[in-house]
N, C-alpha and C positions, 0 to 999 in steps of 0.2 A: 496453573502458571499464568502469569500476567504478561502482556505484550512488552511492558517495560523491562522484563527480565530476560528477554530474548537477545540473541546475538546474530552477527552476520552468518548467513547460511541457513538460518532457521526458517521453517515453513510457516506462513501465515495465510489468512483468508480475508478477503474484503468484507467488512462488517455490513456495509451498505453499498449502494452504487457509488462509485468514485468517478467524478467528472472533472474536467479541466476547469480550474477556477480562473483561467487567464494567465497563469504564471508559467506555463510551459512555452518556451521559445518556439515559434512556428506552429503552435497548437491552435485549436479552435475552442474558444470558451464555450463551455456547456457540453462538449463532446464526452461521451461515456468512455472512460479509460479502463474500468473494471466493473463488471457486474457483481452484485452481492454474492458472496460465496466463492468467488474466483480464487484459486490457489496461487500463491506467489512465494518468492524467496527474498529475504532481506539481503541486500547487497552492501549497504552502508548505513551507519547510524551517526547522526550529528545533531547539531543545535543551530538555531538561528540567533543572531546577535541580539535581536530585540526581546527574545524570550529564552535565555540560556537554561532555564529550568525545565523546558519542554524538549523532549527528544523528537527528532524528525527521522523517520525511517524511509530509506530509499528501497523500494520494492519493485521487483520485476514480476509482473503477473503473467500467467499462461494465457494464450489465446485458445481458440477451439481446437487447434491442431497440436496443442501442448507445447508450442514454442514460447519462449520467454520474450516478453515485450520490452520496450524501453523502460528504464527506471522511473518510478513515480514517487514523489515525495508524499509521505502519509504521516498523519499524527497517530498516536497510539489508539485514539478512539475510532479511527478509520479501519482498524484491524482487529481480528479475533484470532485466537490460537487454535481452536477446534472448529471444524466445519459444522455448520448448522444442518440438522437433518430436515429434509423436505418431506412433509406428510403426503 
């Protein structure tokens, strides 16, 4: 299954470390928002006006206590469907 085929409520994982690119109001640019492999849930799917062909996924990632954090806008390439196994 591809990330693009997912829907609201589906589980995803951060493909890489996701950091604040400066677009989060009140956030700190460069702050780590989700470590690679962190589990999250899709809460909304949309598009931005400048690139209507690309989907933006709002994802709430779990913290260490398994609480869901604030929604983070992610591109499909920021997410994976299956967790990566750690050797």
